[in-house]
N, C-alpha and C positions, 0 to 999 in steps of 0.2 A: 382617113386617119385622124385628121384634125378634129372632125366631129366626134369621133370615138373618144379621143383624149379629153375633149371638152365635156362630154357626158360623164366620163369617168371622174373628172375633176369635180363636177357638180355633185355626183354621187358621194364622193369622198367628203366633200364639204358638208353635205346634209348629214352623213353618218357622224362626222366629227362634232357638228353642232348638236345632234341628238345625244351623243355621248356626254358632252359637256352639260346639256340640260338635265339629263338623268343624274349625273354626278352632283350638280348643284341643287337639284330639287327632288332628290331621292325620297325624302320624308313625305313630300307632298304626294308623290305617286303612290307610295305605300299606303298613305292615309286614304286616298281615293279608292284604291283596290280593296282595302279592308272595309271601307264604308259600303261599297257596292256589294261585296260578298255578304256582309252582315245584313244588309237590306233584304237579301233573298233567303238567308238561312237562319236568321235570328228573329224569333217572334217579337213583335212590338218595337223592333229597332227603328223601322222607318216611320217616324212620326215627328211632327213639329215639336211636341212636348219633350220627346226624348232628345232631339237635337239641341233644344234649348237647355236641357239639363246637362248635357255633355259640355256645352260651352260654358255654363255657369261653374261646373266642377273643374274646368280647365283653367279658368282665369287666374286664380291665385297661384297654382303651381307654375304657370307660365312666367309670372313675375320673378319667382325664385330661380327658375331655369335660365332666364336671361343673365342673372348674376353669376351662376356657376359656369355658364358658357364663356364668359369673359375670363374667368380663372383658368378654365381648361385651355383657352387660347394661349395663355402664357406658359403652358406645360405644367401648371400647378394643379392643385386639388383643394377643395374645402370640405372636410368631413365634419366640420362644426356647424354646418348650415342648419340642420334640423334642430340642434340644441339652441342655436341663436334665435330661431323662431320661437321656441318655448320661452326663453328669457324675455324677448320683446313682447310676447303675448301677456305674460304675467305682469310686466312693467306697465304696459298701457292699461291693463285691467285694474291694477291697484291704484294707478293715478286717477283714472276717470271715476272710480267707485269710492275711493277713500280719501280723496283730497278735494279741496275747493278750487283747484286749478281749472281754468277754462279748458275745454276739450282740445282745442288746437294746440295749447301749450303741452298738454299730456302727450299728444301725438308727436309733437316736435321733440320732446325729451326722449321718447321711445326711439325715434329715428337717430338721435344722437347716440343712444346706447348701441344701436346697430353699427354706426360709424366707428365707435370706439373699439368694438369687437374686431371689425375689419382692420383697423389701424394696428392693433396688437398683433393680429395674424400676419399682416403685411410686413411689419417691422421684424418679427421673428424669422420670417421666410427670407426676406430680401437683405436685411441688415445683419442679423445675427447668423444667417445662413443655416438655419435649422430646416431640414427637408419639410416640404409642405404637408406630406402625409403625416409625419410625426407631430408637427406643429398643430395642425387642425384637429387631429385625433385627441391630443392632450388638451387643447383649449376647449374642445367640445365637452369633455367630461367636467372640466372646471366650470364652464358655463352652465351645464346641467345642475351641478351642485349648487352654484350660486342662485339659480332660479328656484331650487328647492328651499334654500335658506331664506330668501326674500319672501317667498309665499308661505313658509312654514309647511310646505308640502300640500297645500290646499288650493283648490280652484277658486276663482272669483266669478260668482254667478250674478244674474240679474243686473246686467250693465245698463246704464242710462239710455233711454230711448233716443235721445238726441245724438248720442254716439253711434248707436246702431243704424240710425237713418242714413249715415254716410255711405254705407255699403249695401243696404237691403232695399232701398227705394227702387221700384220697378220703372223702367223707361222702355217702351216698345216691347214689353214682355221679357226684358233682360234687366237684371239689377245693375246698379251703378258700379259695382265691382268690375263687371265686364268692360264697361267703358273706361274705367280707370286703368285696367290692364291694357286695353287697346291704345290708350294715350301713351303709356309707358313703352309699349312696343314701337310706336312711331318715333318716339324720342330716341330709343336705343337703336333703331334702324338707322337714323341719321348719324348718331354718334359712331356706330360701328362701321358703317359702309360709306359715309360721306364726310368724315372729319379727319383731321390730322391724328387725333387720338386713336381712331380705328386703324389707320394705316400703320401707325407706330406699334400698336398692339399686335397686329399680324406679323410685322417684321420681327418684333421681340420674340414671338412664339416660334417662328421659323429658325431664327439664329440670333440669340441674345447678344453674342459678341459682335456680330456684323452690325446689328442695330445700334449698339453702343458706339461703334466706330463711325457710324453715319450721323451721329448727333442726337440720337434718342436717349433721353434721360431715363434709363431703364429702372433704376432704383425707385424713383418717384412713381413711374408708371406702374410698376408691380404692386406697390403699396396702395396706389389709387384703385387698382383692380379689386383687391381684397376689400377695400372700403366700400366700393360701389356694390359689390356682391352682398355684403352684410346689410347695406342700406336698403337694397331691394328686398332682402329677406325680412327686414323690419317692416317694410310696407306690406309684404305678404302676411306677416304675423298680425298686423293691425286688422287687415281685411278678414283674415280667417277667424280672429277673435270676434269680430262683428258678426260674421256669418253664423257661428255656432252659439253666439250670445254667452260666451264663457271664456275666461282667460285661464289657461292651463300651463303649469310649468313643464308638463310632459308633452305638450303639443309639439309635433314635429318628430324629433328624435332621429334614430338611424334609419327607420323605414322611409321617412319623408326625404331624408338626404339621398337615399338610394334611388327613390323614384325620380327625383329631380335630375340627378346625374344620369340616370338611364334615359330620360327624356332628351337631355342634351346630346348624348351619344347617338341615340336613334336619329336625332336631327342633324347628325353629320359632324358634330364637334370632335376634334381629334384629341385623344388622350396624351398625345405627344406635342401638342401646341400648334399654333399657327392657323388653325382652321376652326371656323364657327360662324353661324349666321343667325340672325333674328328669326327669319322665316323657318329655318330648320328647327330651331328650339321650340317655336310655337307648334309646329306640326308634330314634333317629337312627343310633346305632352298630349296633344290631341290623339295621337295613336295610342298612347297609354290609357287615356280615359275611355276611348272607344273599346279597347280590349276589356277594361274593367267593367264597362257597361254591358258588354256581351256576356261576360262571366256571370254578372248578376242576373241578367235576363234568362240565362241558360241554367242557373242554379249550380254552376260548377264551383268546386272548392277554390277559395282564394289562395290557398297554398300552391296550387297549380300555377297561378299567375305569378306568384313570387318566384317560383322556380324558373319561369320564363324570363323574368327580369335578370336573374343571375346568369342565365345562358347568354342573353344579349350582351351583358358586360364582358363575359369571357370571350365571346366571338369577336367583339370589337377590339379587345386587346390582341387577340391572335391575328386578326386582319391587319391591324396597324403594325405589328411586329414583322409580319411577312412583307408588307408594303415597304417598310423602312429598310429591310435587308436587300430588297431588289434595287432600291435607290442607292 
């Protein structure tokens, strides 16, 4: 009897550990299954060049996805993300092309623009108490209009080669953008999973009132989250501008916002706050880019993929609602 009980306990322990692993690393498992499936059924998918392409295409969205993951962890949303990317793109493009400022100063000023956008969003959401959905939807259109005014509705082409070298220089077959994204992931992993800020953020997302009573400065925390999100989007904008060798006021927009939010949700971030991981966000974007890659290789309509993204968002909302009702 004792042996039976012991075996049963070990079995239950293994099942519980397995359940927790799947729950914590669901996006990793989905990515591996998808990659294996594509390797067998999608022509030209299984090649070093194609894998390298997927990683390069994922690097910049991953940076932005980490930002929106933080916002989702607070129970908020940032629909201005794509428009902020366009504003920061045209800002850095105009500065490096039309002024005598050093490149590093132009980049720094662009990052400041990103921080200011996040500050405004954060203050409106946390201090003025305007719902995040309304705040960022409205600010997104303001930002889009501002980008059009600043640029006169035109792109900025033929950027300086010294500026482009920051993100397109190849190292071991991958451009420096990939390594910049990897460095940001490592920093964000520490911040989110091994710092007081990360613990406070999770507590705030689960129960803002309880977090406030336990000493977390929730107002400052929430404003900081929106600022970090826009700061990371500004970095993504700079790198994307370098990649396409063109600054565009329309770069990003609603489609980019939707893709990044979808990546965060596929990665396990909760729309109701409290849950989100760096690894999940990384693999969420990788899953999206693998699907995009398969669609291109199979010559499937891109609209089919957009419909899939919408289905993912709806299913995530339904799942979260059902789970919260059970709790």
